[in-house]
C-alpha positions as CSV (number, residue, x, y, z in Angstrom):
1,M,107.5,43.2,94.1
2,L,103.8,44.6,94.0
3,H,104.6,46.9,96.9
4,L,107.6,48.5,95.0
5,I,105.4,49.1,92.0
6,A,102.8,50.9,94.3
7,L,105.5,53.0,95.7
8,A,106.9,53.9,92.4
9,A,103.5,54.8,91.1
10,A,102.9,56.9,94.1
11,A,106.2,58.7,93.5
12,V,105.3,59.5,89.9
13,T,101.9,60.8,90.9
14,S,103.6,63.0,93.5
15,V,106.1,64.4,91.1
16,S,103.6,65.3,88.4
17,A,101.3,67.1,91.3
18,I,104.5,69.0,92.3
19,Q,105.3,70.0,88.5
20,A,101.5,71.0,88.0
21,A,101.6,73.4,91.0
22,P,101.6,77.1,89.7
23,A,104.8,79.1,90.0
24,P,104.9,81.6,92.8
25,L,103.9,85.1,91.9
26,T,106.8,87.6,91.6
27,Q,105.0,90.6,90.0
28,V,101.4,91.6,90.7
29,E,99.1,94.6,90.2
30,W,98.1,95.7,93.6
31,L,94.5,97.1,93.9
32,A,94.9,97.7,97.7
33,T,97.8,97.7,100.0
34,P,98.1,98.8,103.8
35,T,98.8,102.5,104.4
36,G,101.4,104.0,106.6
37,Q,98.6,104.6,109.0
38,D,97.7,101.1,108.9
39,I,101.1,99.9,109.7
40,A,101.3,102.5,112.6
41,Q,98.1,101.1,114.2
42,V,99.6,97.5,114.3
43,Y,103.1,98.5,115.2
44,P,104.0,96.4,118.0
45,P,104.0,98.5,121.3
46,T,107.1,96.7,122.7
47,A,109.1,97.6,119.6
48,V,107.8,101.2,119.8
49,A,109.0,101.5,123.4
50,A,112.2,100.0,122.5
51,G,112.6,102.4,119.4
52,K,113.0,99.3,117.1
53,G,112.3,98.6,113.5
54,G,111.8,95.3,111.8
55,A,111.1,93.2,108.9
56,V,108.9,90.4,108.2
57,L,108.5,88.2,104.9
58,L,104.9,86.8,104.7
59,Q,104.1,83.8,102.4
60,C,100.3,83.6,101.4
61,Q,98.1,81.9,98.9
62,V,96.0,84.1,96.7
63,A,92.4,83.5,96.9
64,A,89.9,83.6,93.8
65,K,89.2,87.3,94.1
66,G,92.7,88.5,94.7
67,S,92.7,88.4,98.5
68,L,95.3,86.7,100.6
69,E,94.6,83.6,102.8
70,A,96.7,81.0,104.7
71,C,99.4,83.6,105.4
72,R,102.3,82.8,107.5
73,V,105.5,84.3,108.7
74,Q,108.5,83.0,106.9
75,I,111.1,85.5,108.2
76,E,110.8,87.8,111.2
77,D,113.7,90.0,112.2
78,P,114.2,90.7,114.9
79,V,112.4,87.8,116.6
80,G,110.6,88.4,119.8
81,L,109.1,91.9,119.2
82,E,105.8,90.7,117.6
83,F,106.7,92.1,114.1
84,G,105.3,88.8,112.6
85,L,101.9,89.0,114.3
86,A,101.6,92.7,113.2
87,A,102.2,91.6,109.6
88,L,99.6,89.0,109.8
89,Q,97.1,91.7,110.9
90,L,98.1,93.6,107.6
91,A,97.5,90.6,105.3
92,P,93.8,91.2,104.9
93,M,94.4,94.8,103.6
94,F,96.3,93.4,100.5
95,K,94.4,92.8,97.3
96,M,95.6,92.1,93.9
97,A,94.0,92.2,90.3
98,P,92.9,88.6,89.2
99,T,95.5,88.3,86.6
100,A,99.3,88.9,86.9
101,P,101.0,91.4,84.4
102,D,101.9,88.3,82.2
103,G,98.3,87.6,81.9
104,S,98.2,84.4,84.1
105,A,95.7,83.8,86.8
106,V,96.7,84.6,90.3
107,A,94.2,82.5,92.3
108,G,95.8,79.5,94.0
109,R,99.2,80.8,93.5
110,T,101.8,81.7,96.3
111,I,103.0,85.2,96.9
112,R,105.8,86.3,99.3
113,I,105.3,89.8,100.6
114,P,108.2,91.7,102.5
115,I,106.9,94.2,105.0
116,M,109.2,96.7,106.6
117,F,108.5,98.4,110.0
118,Q,110.4,101.7,110.7
119,I,109.8,104.2,113.4
120,T,110.1,107.8,111.7
121,T,110.2,111.1,113.5
122,T,108.8,114.2,112.1
123,G,110.8,117.5,112.4
124,D,108.6,119.7,114.8
């Protein structure tokens, strides 16, 4: 019986910890983002050679000063052309204001960032 009470107490503690977690950010004020040139510099050579574009969804934690940490690739399309690795190289170039537009703090929260890779040609 004591074992079941301990399990129930652990479950209640876990639920309150989940409820206390800050909501993911959906709107932020970006202070810095990668430029087109930054994206071009990390564009996977295999994708360039194949003439392919791609898309990545990164999920990151926001650090105290608005930088990103613990980023991971949630979605990569197409898989196998290293767009995920390229997106991870861009993550340190993002920086946001310490508060969201609604006035809440951003530190410790999660953000998902879509990054599109597309080959464009200039008319010569």
